[in-house]
N, C-alpha and C positions, 0 to 999 in steps of 0.2 A: 263109850270111851274110844272104841275102835274107829268109829266114824269121825270123831273129833280129831284123832291122830291122823287119819287119812286127809282130812280137810287141812290141817296144819301143814302136812307134807306137801299138798298141792299148792298152798299159798307160798310156801318157801321156794317152790320151783318157778314161780312167776318171775318174769324179768322185772327188774326194778331200775330206778335211776340212781342207784348208789354210785360211789366213786369208781367201783370196778366194773360197772356195767356200761355197755355202749348202746343200750336200747334207746334212750331218749336222745342221745347224740345222733344216732342214725336217723331218727325221725326229724330232728332239727335240720340236719344236713340235707335231707330229702326236701323239706319245705323250702330251705334256702335255694336249693338248686332247681327244683321243679315248680316254683311258685306260679308259673304261667300255665301250668297244666291243670286239668280238672281233677283235683285230688279229693278223695273222700276219706272221712274218718274210718269208715268200715273197711275200705281198701287198705289203708295204712295199718290198721289193727290186725287185719288178716295176714298181711306180710310179716308182721312181728309175732304172730301167734298169740295175741292177747285180745281181750275184749275191748271194745271202744271205751267203756267206762274206765278200765284199768289204764289204757293209754292216756286218757284225759287227766286222770288223777296224777299219774306219774309225771307227765309232761309239765303240768301246772306246778307241781311240787319242785321240779328241777328248774323251770324257767319263769315262773310267775304268771304265765298266761296259758290258756288252753291251746291246743294245736291250731284250732280254727282262728282264735284271736291273734295268735302269732302269725299265721299265714296272711291274714288281712293286713297286719302291720307291715309285713315284708312286701306285699303287693302294693300297698299305698306308698311305701318308701321308694320302691322302684318307679312307680308312676310319677311321683314327685320329681325324681331325677330326670325322667323323660320329658316332663313338662318344662323343666327348667333348661334342658340342654338340647332339645330337638324342636322341630316345627310340627311334630305330630299333633293331630287333633285329639281332643279328649276321648272321642269315640274310638279312635285307633289305639290309644293307650289302654282304654278299657278292654278292648279285644285282645291286645297283646298280653295283658296281665290277667286274663280270665276273670275280669270283674264284670259280671253281667247283671248285677243287682243295682237298679237305679238308686235305691236308698243308700247303698254303700258308697257309690261314686259321689252322690250329693254330699254325704257326710264327709267323704274323703276329700272333696274339693275344699272344704273348710280347712283341712290340714295341708292339702297339697299346694294351694295357691298362697303366695306371700301376701 
């Protein structure tokens, strides 16, 4: 019983994405701001003092996507804006948005190009 009480106490102390918490808001703001950088789930979770699993569950509960899926959407949306409003090549846009996976950019082009 004592171990169960300690476990419940630890769980209660974990950051959550409730109305009064800024945990997921901070992660989302970081992804929106730093989408062009090489961000990692482990690095983000360490900054917040939570496990990667807890980060993923909480973020998905708050926003409907995992942090990785959300980051890909942000990068592709920005890449689309660049494709439509600049003369940059696809390779330049990939580099600027930290999109280095050919599969992602190929899939992204289906979304990016009208």
